[in-house]
C-alpha positions as CSV (number, residue, x, y, z in Angstrom):
1,M,0.2,-0.1,0.1
2,Q,1.3,3.2,-1.1
3,I,0.9,5.6,2.0
4,D,1.6,8.9,0.1
5,G,-1.8,10.2,-1.1
6,A,-3.6,7.3,0.8
7,S,-6.8,8.1,3.2
8,A,-6.1,6.7,6.7
9,L,-8.4,6.2,9.7
10,V,-6.7,6.0,13.0
11,T,-9.0,5.2,16.3
12,G,-7.4,6.7,19.5
13,G,-5.4,9.0,17.3
14,A,-5.2,11.7,20.0
15,S,-2.5,10.3,22.1
16,G,-0.2,7.4,22.6
17,L,0.3,4.7,19.8
18,G,-2.5,6.3,17.7
19,E,-1.0,9.9,17.8
20,A,2.5,8.5,16.9
21,T,0.9,6.6,14.0
22,V,-1.0,9.7,12.8
23,R,2.2,11.7,12.8
24,R,4.1,9.1,10.8
25,L,1.3,8.4,8.3
26,A,0.9,12.1,7.9
27,A,4.7,12.8,7.3
28,A,4.6,10.2,4.7
29,G,1.6,11.8,3.0
30,A,-1.2,10.2,4.1
31,Q,-4.6,12.2,4.5
32,C,-5.3,11.2,8.0
33,T,-8.7,11.2,10.1
34,I,-8.2,10.9,13.7
35,L,-11.1,9.3,15.5
36,D,-11.2,9.7,19.3
37,R,-13.5,10.3,22.0
38,N,-11.3,13.1,23.2
39,L,-12.3,15.6,20.4
40,D,-10.1,18.6,21.7
41,G,-6.9,16.6,21.6
42,A,-7.8,15.2,18.1
43,E,-8.6,18.7,16.9
44,T,-5.3,20.0,18.4
45,L,-3.3,17.4,16.7
46,A,-5.2,17.9,13.5
47,K,-4.6,21.6,13.4
48,E,-0.9,21.2,14.4
49,L,-0.4,18.7,11.3
50,G,-2.5,20.5,9.0
51,G,-3.0,19.9,5.5
52,A,-5.8,17.2,5.0
53,T,-5.8,15.9,8.6
54,K,-9.3,15.7,10.3
55,A,-10.7,14.9,13.5
56,V,-14.0,13.3,14.6
57,A,-15.3,12.4,18.0
58,A,-16.7,8.8,18.2
59,D,-17.2,5.9,20.4
60,V,-15.8,2.8,18.4
61,S,-18.5,0.7,19.7
62,D,-21.1,2.7,18.2
63,P,-22.1,1.6,14.3
64,D,-23.5,5.1,13.5
65,Q,-20.6,7.3,14.8
66,V,-18.0,4.9,13.5
67,A,-19.9,4.9,9.9
68,E,-19.9,8.8,9.8
69,A,-16.0,8.6,10.7
70,V,-15.6,6.2,7.9
71,A,-17.6,8.4,5.7
72,L,-15.5,11.6,6.6
73,A,-12.2,9.7,6.0
74,G,-13.1,8.7,2.4
75,E,-14.3,12.1,1.4
76,T,-11.4,13.3,-0.3
77,S,-9.9,10.1,-1.7
78,P,-10.9,6.5,-0.8
79,L,-10.1,5.1,2.6
80,R,-7.2,2.5,2.1
81,I,-5.7,2.4,5.8
82,C,-7.3,1.7,9.0
83,V,-5.4,1.4,12.2
84,N,-7.3,0.5,15.4
85,C,-5.3,1.9,18.5
86,A,-8.4,2.9,20.8
87,G,-8.4,0.8,24.0
88,I,-8.8,0.5,27.6
89,G,-7.6,-1.4,30.4
90,I,-8.8,-2.1,34.1
91,A,-7.2,-4.3,36.9
92,A,-9.4,-6.9,38.6
93,R,-8.9,-10.6,39.6
94,T,-11.3,-12.9,38.8
95,I,-12.3,-13.0,42.4
96,A,-10.7,-10.5,45.0
97,R,-8.6,-11.7,48.2
98,D,-11.8,-11.4,50.0
99,G,-13.7,-13.6,47.4
100,T,-15.7,-11.1,45.9
101,P,-16.3,-11.8,41.9
102,H,-15.0,-9.5,39.4
103,D,-17.6,-6.9,38.3
104,L,-19.4,-8.4,35.2
105,D,-20.1,-5.1,34.1
106,H,-16.6,-3.9,34.2
107,F,-15.5,-7.1,32.1
108,R,-18.3,-6.2,29.5
109,F,-16.9,-2.9,29.2
110,V,-13.3,-3.8,28.5
111,V,-14.5,-6.2,25.8
112,N,-16.9,-4.1,24.4
113,V,-14.4,-1.3,23.7
114,N,-11.4,-3.2,23.1
115,L,-12.7,-6.3,21.1
116,I,-16.4,-5.4,19.8
117,G,-14.9,-1.8,19.0
118,T,-12.1,-3.0,17.1
119,F,-14.4,-5.4,15.2
120,N,-16.9,-2.6,14.5
121,V,-14.3,-0.2,13.0
122,M,-12.7,-3.1,11.1
123,R,-15.8,-4.2,9.4
124,L,-17.0,-0.6,8.4
125,A,-13.5,0.4,7.2
126,A,-13.4,-2.7,5.2
127,S,-16.7,-2.5,3.6
128,A,-15.7,1.2,2.3
129,M,-12.3,-0.2,1.0
130,S,-13.9,-2.9,-0.9
131,K,-15.5,-0.3,-3.2
132,A,-12.0,1.5,-4.0
133,E,-10.2,0.7,-7.3
134,P,-7.4,-1.9,-6.7
135,Q,-3.9,-0.8,-6.6
136,G,-0.5,-2.1,-7.8
137,P,0.4,-5.6,-9.5
138,D,-1.3,-7.5,-6.5
139,G,-4.7,-5.5,-6.9
140,E,-4.6,-4.2,-3.1
141,R,-7.4,-2.2,-1.9
142,G,-6.7,-1.5,1.6
143,V,-4.7,-2.8,4.8
144,I,-6.2,-2.7,8.6
145,V,-3.9,-2.9,11.3
146,N,-5.5,-3.8,14.9
147,T,-3.7,-3.7,18.2
148,A,-3.6,-6.4,20.5
149,S,-1.1,-7.0,23.6
150,I,1.2,-9.2,24.6
151,A,-1.2,-9.8,27.5
152,A,-3.3,-11.7,25.0
153,F,-0.6,-14.5,25.5
154,D,1.2,-13.6,28.8
155,G,-1.6,-12.2,30.7
156,Q,-0.8,-11.2,34.4
157,I,-2.6,-11.5,37.5
158,G,-5.4,-8.9,37.5
159,Q,-5.6,-8.7,33.5
160,V,-8.5,-11.1,32.8
161,A,-10.6,-8.6,31.3
162,Y,-7.9,-7.0,29.2
163,S,-6.5,-10.1,28.3
164,A,-9.6,-11.9,27.1
165,S,-10.3,-8.6,24.8
166,K,-6.9,-8.5,23.4
167,G,-6.9,-12.2,22.9
168,G,-10.0,-11.8,20.8
169,I,-8.3,-9.4,18.7
170,V,-5.4,-11.8,17.9
171,G,-8.1,-14.6,17.4
172,L,-9.8,-12.7,14.7
173,T,-6.9,-11.6,12.6
174,R,-6.4,-14.7,10.4
175,P,-10.0,-15.2,9.7
176,A,-10.8,-11.7,8.8
177,A,-7.6,-11.8,6.9
178,R,-9.1,-14.7,4.7
179,D,-12.5,-13.1,4.7
180,L,-11.3,-10.1,3.0
181,S,-8.8,-11.6,0.4
182,P,-11.1,-11.5,-2.3
183,A,-11.4,-8.0,-1.8
184,G,-7.7,-7.2,-1.8
185,I,-7.7,-6.0,1.8
186,R,-5.0,-7.2,4.3
187,V,-5.5,-7.4,8.0
188,V,-2.3,-7.5,10.6
189,T,-2.4,-7.1,14.2
190,I,0.4,-5.7,16.6
191,A,0.8,-7.0,20.1
192,P,2.8,-4.3,21.8
193,G,4.6,-5.1,25.1
194,T,5.3,-2.7,27.8
195,F,5.0,0.7,26.2
196,D,5.1,4.4,27.6
197,T,1.5,5.3,26.6
198,P,-1.2,7.1,28.7
199,L,-2.4,3.6,29.6
200,M,0.3,3.8,32.1
201,G,-1.4,6.3,34.1
202,S,0.4,7.9,36.9
203,A,3.2,5.4,37.0
204,S,6.5,7.3,38.3
205,E,9.6,7.6,36.3
206,A,11.4,5.0,38.7
207,T,8.4,2.6,38.0
208,K,8.9,3.0,34.3
209,A,12.6,2.7,34.4
210,A,12.2,-0.4,36.5
211,L,10.0,-2.0,33.9
212,G,12.2,-1.0,31.1
213,A,15.2,-2.7,32.9
214,G,13.2,-5.9,32.6
215,I,12.9,-6.2,28.9
216,P,15.9,-8.1,27.4
217,F,16.8,-5.6,24.7
218,P,16.5,-2.8,24.2
219,R,16.2,-2.4,27.7
220,R,13.6,0.1,27.9
221,M,9.9,0.6,27.4
222,G,8.7,0.9,23.8
223,D,8.3,4.3,22.4
224,P,5.0,5.0,20.4
225,A,7.2,5.9,17.5
226,D,8.4,2.3,17.3
227,Y,5.1,1.1,16.9
228,A,4.3,3.8,14.0
229,A,7.2,2.7,12.3
230,L,5.9,-1.1,12.4
231,V,2.6,0.4,11.1
232,A,4.3,2.2,8.2
233,H,6.2,-1.0,7.3
234,I,3.1,-3.2,7.4
235,C,1.4,-0.6,5.1
236,E,4.2,-0.8,2.6
237,N,4.8,-4.6,2.6
238,V,2.0,-6.2,0.7
239,Y,3.1,-9.5,1.8
240,I,2.3,-9.1,5.5
241,N,-1.0,-10.7,6.1
242,G,-3.0,-12.5,8.7
243,E,-0.3,-12.4,11.3
244,T,0.0,-11.1,14.8
245,I,3.6,-9.5,15.3
246,R,4.9,-9.2,19.1
247,L,6.5,-5.7,19.3
248,D,7.8,-6.2,23.0
249,G,11.9,-6.2,23.1
250,A,11.8,-10.3,23.6
251,L,9.6,-9.5,26.7
252,R,7.9,-12.5,28.2
253,M,5.5,-11.4,31.1
254,T,5.6,-13.0,34.5
255,P,2.5,-14.0,36.7
256,K,2.8,-10.6,38.4
């Protein structure tokens, strides 16, 4: 997929992995639409980048709001790149130390945003991409990059909801790629390790340094620019399809 001139939709694009992706794709010539619940942040970034960058507020799990965002992204040129970075996380055990069960609504909420939201954006973006003219010798129409986590494989204590939602994203990657292959649309998932993003919340610099020291190499937390660089490569390398790529510095997480 040629990034220059392509229309790209990035969810969670106002901060963290999404913001870095928007910056990378825009610098390569893509016309980016930033989808985020934080409209102020999205508009600030769009104004900074200028050009054809647009901002839209939407809940990724809302079909109507996402449909409007997809239509906005395809106004000036066909949508060809979609990157799903929107996500949330909570910390809660299946049962607490006193035996209290995990709040079922909290579990549903995480799965609804992370897994159902990702699929909602993917299905609507793919539908729009399927109507575009094929490009290049392989007849590619688009590429969708989803974001899982190494917690899908190495979920720690208290990550049951988060891990389940991210494991679902890993699980849908290959069948979705197969579903969309007749339309010339690729599906690839990135499973980041420990990255320095807003999901880290109020972690101190000392805590971040300790987390980075536990990563085999390089001994640091992931930078959102590392994620964005992989997104750009996936876009440009048409033979990457139906795969989940760990981006974690060889980290394998312990139980806690």
